[in-house]
C-alpha positions, 0 to 999 in steps of 0.5 A, a space after each residue: 552499529 548505529 541506525 544511521 550506519 545501518 541505513 547507509 549500509 542498506 542503501 549501498 546494497 540496493 541493486 540499481 536495475 529497473 523494476 522492483 527488486 525480488 525481495 520475496 527471494 531474499 532471506 538474509 539474517 535479521 539485523 534488528 530494528 531501525 528507527 524508521 516509521 511510515 505514518 498513516 498519511 504515507 510520510 516516511 520518518 527516520 529518527 523521528 524526522 520526515 524524509 523529505 527527499 522523494 527519490 530516497 523514499 521511492 528507493 526505500 519503498 522498493 525494498 519493503 517486505 511484509 512478513 506476517 504483521 511485521 514490515 522490513 527493509 530487505 536486501 540480499 544480505 540484510 533485513 531490518 525492521 521498521 514500523 508502519 502505522 497502517 499501510 506502507 503506501 497511500 493510493 493518491 490518484 485514481 484513473 477510471 478506464 471504461 465503464 460498468 462491469 468492464 470498468 478498470 480502476 487504476 490506482 497510483 500510490 504516493 511512491 508512484 507504483 500503479 495497480 489495477 484493482 482486480 483478482 490480483 489486486 483486490 480492494 477491501 474496506 474496513 469499518 471502524 467499529 467505534 466511529 463507523 469510519 471506512 478505511 479502504 485499501 487496495 493491494 499494490 504488490 505482494 502482501 503490501 497494501 495502500 490506504 486509499 486517500 479520502 479524496 480517491 475514496 470519494 471518487 469510488 463512492 461517486 462510481 458506486 452502483 447498488 448490488 444485492 449480496 446475500 439479501 442485503 443491498 451494497 454500494 460497490 465498484 467494478 474493476 476487471 469484472 469483479 464487484 467490490 463492496 465499499 459500504 451498505 446501501 441504507 
């Protein structure tokens, strides 16, 4: 079957009820990889061409699952592999509720999912060993992260407070009573 045929079959199998489908419960046979890629900036590509229809991207985003280091689009009867350059989502907005240790940070992704940073949706920052550039992430849903957009990360930096951890000073933010380090305080 062609990639286009696989994609059309996949779309026809997606349930149309409200909320996210229970992809964690589905274990169909693997049907192979399709030429679909999610770029680091959150753009979805099919056969090398950006998918311009936001509702189509949103629909596909509801059936993505990560198993180990691999990403799949999955329905009750079909599982196809896709490529993800970094994270499948990008956190594009931040809403700050409250302040101090009681503050809550609510992120919205490029596919309109929302997650509040906290024990169920932790923040983390990876530092590139060569460039020292930070790559911040928030867990959006089961095993799927959003890369925090640079502008949103700057908002986090503006909110940062200093806290000593293991004798070192760290800049970080609070959300749902959890302190998340985002960088060393020099």
